[in-house]
C-alpha angles and dihedrals in degrees: 000000000000129000141127090276098036113158095013121132117220131191113204118186120210088020100155098090147350119016093354093055093045090050094050091051093046093051092045092051087053093055106274128136108225137225103195113200122200138166107202106351102086097149094049092047093050088050089053091050089052090055091050094049088051086062089058096257130120118250134177130184115224123187119216147131106241095206095057118081096211092049093050090049090053091048093055091044087058091047090055090057090064107026136033095212146011123227104177133030121188111193099203107136111107142165140170149146122279105212137114111276090241089064096048127108136198093268089058091050092051092047093053096042097044096047099039106030111014088049090067091057092048091050092048091050091050097043103041096074088051094049092086092154096041121266152195129261116190122183127195120233133169142220089263088077087072107019133058107245119181113261090359099095101114093040090048090050090051091051091050088051090050091055092049091048091049090058091053092047089049089056095046098043099036094089088056091058092255116133119203120197141157132227111207107200129202125223107319119183099232132142088269091061090058088073092062112099089211096045095129092048092050092051092046095050092046091051093049097047103039112102095198096054144296102271130067114184134194087248090060090056093044089053091056092050089051091053091056090052095054121105088242089066092062094121097045105102134153091009131140111214115200115216104184108112089253097304093133093057095051099088 
């Protein structure tokens, strides 16, 4: 199979659905073999791997919780059974608690920070030794890193921390040929958004204030991740790329 990323091996966390699934399929269609990480969604992830194998690429499903060091170690041990290196890591898996900040407790803070920010560091530590030919690490952030969104305070803080950490990792890993960047996505109507009590309001406001159009899809975000993985993006490092149709510039 040919393609701009032919022969590359990509690990995508939270690959079962939404942005993760779209990203895995996009990278596979561009020539990558895929390691599809999941936490609970085994059946959906195996279905994804079947689609990727039908393209003529290799794909394995690997269970793991990205915020837990032992689990991430086990995940990379499983990767080593199938591949001798990793070229691309997409840190997409996320979780959190949707409550006003005044109702939050320490356990909620730890949950958000460990799953959304600390996970990026664990993935970088696990992947860097396997990136023997250099590589790309792309983390997923959200508008909550910059804007106050009701009941999103701790998740937003964890995403802001993720972006700061990505800049440090870009500096530390750059000399090894590893580029670390962030894609900050606008409001995407995924399964995760269904948990928001103000889902309809978020979608409506995004539609009204987005210059490029009312709908942002998982495929739009996957396309941006793909761009950062291309050889032409070699000198993009430590950058946060907004994919929101211009929502963030609209006041």
